[in-house]
N, C-alpha and C positions, 0 to 999 in steps of 0.2 A: 745652312748655305757652306760647301765646302769646296775650296777651289784649289787646282793641282796644277803646279807649276813647273815647268821645264825651262830648259833652253839651249840654243845654240850659234849664238851671233850675239857680238857685243857693239852695241849700238850706243855711240856716245852723243850726247845733246847739252845745251849749258844752262845749266840752272843760276839763276841771278838770285839768293838770299843767303842769309846768315846763315853759318853751318852748325846751328846748334842741335844737338843729340841727347835727349834724355832716357832714362829705362822708368819705365812703367812700374807699377808696383806687382809683387810675385808673391804668392802666402807660401813657397816653399822652403824657408827659409834654413839655410845653413846645407841644402843637398849641394853634394860633389859630385865631380866625374872622375875617375882615372884616366890620366891623359895617355895616348897611344904612343906605343914604341916604331909606328911607321917611319917608315924613310923620311924627312923633311922634302919638302918640294916649295919652291919659293912660290909665294901665294900673297900678290901684291893688290890687297884692293884697301889703299891709303891716297894721302893727298899726296899731289903733283910736289917735287920740290921747291917751289915758291911757297908753300904752306909749311915750310919745315923750321922749325927753331934754330936762330943761330949758334953754332957754338955745341950742337946737342945737351943745349942748357934751357930747361924752362925755371926760369925766378917767377914764385907766386907771391903774392902780396894779400892779405886781409883787409876786404871792404872796411870792416870797424870791428871794435872789440868785440861785439855778439859771435863774430866769425872768427876772430882768433881764440875766443876761449872755449867755443866749439870745436874746432877743427885741428890745433896748432901738433894736439899729439897723435889724431888720427891719421892726418895726413903723410908724417914718414913712415907711417906702419903701413899705409895701402902702397906705398912707392918702394917700402922695403919687400913687399908682397914678388913685385917684380923682380927686384935683385934677387931674391933667393932662388928664381926661376930660371934665373939665369945673364940677366942685365948687366953690364958689365960696368965699372965706375966711373968710364967715359960719359955716360949720359949722366947726368945730373936734375935733378926733381929737389930743386931746396927753395927755403924762404929768401926773398929779394933782400937787399941790403935797404936801409931809411930811405937812401938818396933814390934811390931805384923804385920804391914804392910811391913817394911824395911826386917823384916825375910820372909814375903812371905810365911809361913808355916801353913797350917789349917787355909785358910780365903778365902774367896767368891770375886774373882777379878772382879771390876767393869769397863767395857770397853766402849768404844766409838766405834759406826761404823757409815757410811755413805750410806748406800745400803736399809735403811728402812727394817733393823732386828732387832727384838726382838728375844734375844734366850739366851738359859743357859744349864748349863750341869745340869742331874740330880742326886740330891743327892750328898754327900759325897765322895772323894776319893783323896789318897794324890798325893802331888806333887813330882814326881821322876824323873829318867831320860828318862822312856818312856814317860813320859808326863811331861813337866816342868812347863806349864801354873796352871795345878791343876784346881778346878771348877771355873769356871768364868760367867759372866751376861754380854752379850754385848746389849747394846741399842742403836736407833739411835733420836738424840735429835730433830730433824728435825720432824720426823714422830711423837715424844711424844708432841711436841708443836703445833701438829693443833689440838687436841682437848685434851684439860687437864684433863679432868674425864675420859675420852677411853685411855689414853696414861698412867693414873697411873692406872687403873685397869688391863691394859692389862699387866705391871710390877707387879702386884699383883700376875696374872697366871705366870708371869716366876717366881718368888719368891716361887711358889708353886713346880714347879721342881725342884728348888735349893734345898728346903727342903726334896725332895725325892719322890714328886708326880709324878704319868704318866700320859696321857692323858685318859680320862674316855673313850671317842671314841676308844681307842685304844686296849680295852679289848679284848683278843681274845674270849669269849664266846659270842661275840655280832655278831660274821661273820661266813658266813655259808658255806665257801669253804673248800676242804683239806691243812693244815690238819687244820680248826679250827671247824669245821663242827661237829655238836652233840648236841646242847642245843633243838632245836625240836622247834624254834619260830623264826621268820625274826624281828629283831632289826634295822637294819640300812642298807641305800640305798645310796650305792656310785658312783656317775657317774663319771667316773675316765676322759674321755673325758672331762672333763667341766676345770681341771685343768689348770692353766697359763701356765706351761711349758710343755704340752701334747704334742702339735704338734712338739714341740724343738725334743721332744723323741721319736716322730714317724720317726722323719727327721733323727735322730742317727741311731736307733735300727730296723725300720721298724714297720709296723702298728700291725704284728701277735708278736714279742716278746715284743712288748710296751703292747700289751693287756692281752697276756698270761702271762708273768711275771712279767714286771712292775708294774703292775695294780692290782697285787694280792701277790706280795711279798714286805714285809717292807725291809729285807734283800737287795733283788736286787736292789730295787727303792734307798735305801739308797748310794749304789754304781755305779750307772748307769753314765754313761759315758754323758758328755753333750756338745754342741758347743762350750764352751769355755775350750783351753787346759788347764789341772793341775785342773779343777774343776768337781768334783762328785754331783751328788744326783738328783733324781727328787722329786717333793711337794709330791707326793703319801706316801713317808716313814714318813710321818707327820698325814695320814691317817690312814693306813692300821695296822692291828692288831701286838703288838709286841710279839716276842716269845722270853723271855731271862729266863734264869735260875737266873739274878740276881734279878726279881723283883718276887713280892709277888703278886698269882693271889686272887681274893676274891671267897667264897664259891660258887659252880656251881647253877645257879637259882638266884642269887643277883641281883635285880633290875638295869637298868642302872640308873643314874642320871643325866638326862635330864639340871637339874638345876646345874651341877657344874661348877666352875668355870672354870675347867680342860677341859671343852668340848668345842669344836671350835662352832664359828658362822656356818652357814649351805654355807653359800659361801666363808668359810675362802679358801684362794690359788685359788679360782676361776679365769678364765679367765675374762678380760673386757669386758662387753659387750657394743654394741654401746648407750645405753641409761646411760650409765654412771657408772652401777651396776655389782656385779662380779657374776658370772654366780654360780649356786647352786650345789657345790660339795657334799652335803652330808646329809638324812633329813632320819624323823622317815620313818621306813618302814609303809606303807599304808597313808602316810600324805606327799606327797610331795609337796603340796602346800602352806604348812605351815614353812617361813624359820625359821630353828632354829636360837636364836639371839645370839649377842654379849655379854657374860654374865661378867659382871666385878667385881662382890662380889661373895665370895664363900657360898655355898650353908650349909643347917645345917651336911648335911654329908661328905662336904670336912670340916668341922670343928673337927666332930667325929673323922674323919679317922687320921688327923695330930696329934692331942690332942692322940689318943690309940699308933701312930707311937712314940709317942716322950713322953710316960707314964712314970713316974720315975723309973719303975722299969728294964725299958730297958738303963738308964743311967747309963754306969760306963764305966772306964778309957781304959778297953780292949774291945772293939768292938766283938759282936759274929761272929762267922765263918758262912757263907751261905751256908743254907742246902745243901746238895749234892745230885742231882736229877740223876737218870738212864737213 
């Protein structure tokens, strides 16, 4: 089943959930893409100002010794990818001081998992009674060790989320069905039934509900029951467009950045094929034969986006109030 999506109008709704973003697995490790030299355009798909880190600084702390041992050296390398690509020294991504980490206030917690998961919450938000953990980044050391170059590049992708960047392919103006329709041109082809957990969704929810709802609604996909008691989520929620009043949308008509480090590879989240590769989940409209690569370095537009997001005029102790949408 192949869904072709495009769009023309930006409709914003409120979504009340923790902004966790994870990277599904891909089997084309090490594939890169040359960055375009086209004129930079402002392309703001990112959290609004109230979700931004104070003083353009992320201080991170390790949850335990296992996390420190696994990632103490790799995290600076991953941030170095952003610096090499053009991020200036005013933006800081550094290990927090002991007193910061003990207090656990306004820090990014680095955690270890053993589920082959690379995941990060998106942007800054305060730790409180409703969310005692606060912002965090969780990584699997075994996955990171399989191919260090790709592992560090995937960490750089998650660091982009930690700063507040959303997935490029989840911009709603690239999708064609309601309520995203209206752009007038087809940009993304989505093969939902190639997702690794699609068959599980069909077993749990039935074919029609999976195809008509879970393969078209990012919110429904994120809340979908699975075969594991207490576990929610269908990986389509990492592909489908985000409708969120807490995210800034770029101007309508802004080109897609196929070279963005925040863009998934075409077979990310895909089911395993007999040849050992993952099935193609996402492709450029009209070009389904070219596999979108696994990009491990920020594009020029990624850099322009992040620098604009944390320009000096935005730095203040009191974060801005999010714009209220009707």
